[in-house]
VMD Tcl script that draws the C-alpha trace (Angstrom):
set ca {
  {89.12 41.78 125.55}
  {87.42 45.01 126.58}
  {83.99 45.77 125.24}
  {82.65 49.18 124.15}
  {86.07 50.61 123.31}
  {85.14 51.87 119.87}
  {83.22 55.13 119.29}
  {79.74 55.09 117.81}
  {79.81 55.01 114.00}
  {77.28 57.13 112.07}
  {76.47 55.60 108.70}
  {74.89 58.79 107.29}
  {77.04 61.55 108.78}
  {76.80 64.93 107.05}
  {79.62 67.23 106.00}
  {78.36 70.76 105.41}
  {80.55 73.21 103.48}
  {80.42 77.00 103.74}
  {79.27 77.09 100.08}
  {76.17 75.07 101.02}
  {77.26 71.71 99.62}
  {76.24 68.74 101.79}
  {78.09 65.42 101.55}
  {76.93 62.24 103.28}
  {79.59 59.81 104.48}
  {80.25 57.36 107.30}
  {82.05 58.88 110.29}
  {82.36 58.84 114.06}
  {81.07 62.43 114.13}
  {77.43 63.00 113.22}
  {77.86 66.50 111.74}
  {81.03 68.12 110.37}
  {81.32 71.72 109.12}
  {84.14 72.70 106.75}
  {85.17 75.92 104.99}
  {86.01 74.56 101.55}
  {85.14 71.39 99.64}
  {85.74 69.86 96.22}
  {82.66 71.69 94.94}
  {84.14 75.15 95.61}
  {87.93 74.53 95.75}
  {89.85 76.36 92.98}
  {91.89 73.25 92.10}
  {88.77 71.28 91.21}
  {86.65 74.10 89.75}
  {89.32 75.89 87.73}
  {88.12 79.25 89.04}
  {90.40 81.51 91.03}
  {88.95 82.18 94.45}
  {90.56 84.19 97.20}
  {89.98 82.76 100.65}
  {90.59 85.47 103.23}
  {90.83 84.26 106.79}
  {90.75 87.02 109.41}
  {92.01 89.81 107.11}
  {95.30 88.15 106.16}
  {95.27 89.63 102.67}
  {94.76 93.17 103.97}
  {97.56 92.73 106.53}
  {99.89 91.44 103.82}
  {99.09 94.36 101.51}
  {99.67 96.84 104.35}
  {103.05 95.27 105.17}
  {104.04 95.28 101.49}
  {103.06 98.93 101.08}
  {105.07 99.83 104.17}
  {108.10 97.92 102.86}
  {107.85 99.56 99.41}
  {107.58 103.11 100.76}
  {110.82 105.15 100.85}
  {112.50 104.97 104.21}
  {113.59 108.14 106.00}
  {116.82 108.02 107.89}
  {117.18 109.74 111.23}
  {120.46 111.50 111.87}
  {121.58 112.85 115.21}
}
mol new
graphics top color blue
foreach p $ca { graphics top sphere $p radius 0.5 }
foreach p [lrange $ca 0 end-1] q [lrange $ca 1 end] { graphics top cylinder $p $q radius 0.2 }
display resetview
């Protein structure tokens, strides 16, 4: 069998969330950065939290406002 086929395993790897929560686990990556964790996720906390990635909410509201506005018809 081949030797050294498995990646290095880090026993105390760190997962760092955007909220500041740090979780230590075993992983093949030494450091992992995530946007949301169980400490700040609305399902686990019970608090409503809007996660806006790259202005998606604003783009949706603009499209909705445009769709709701009265349309003008062009006649020749």
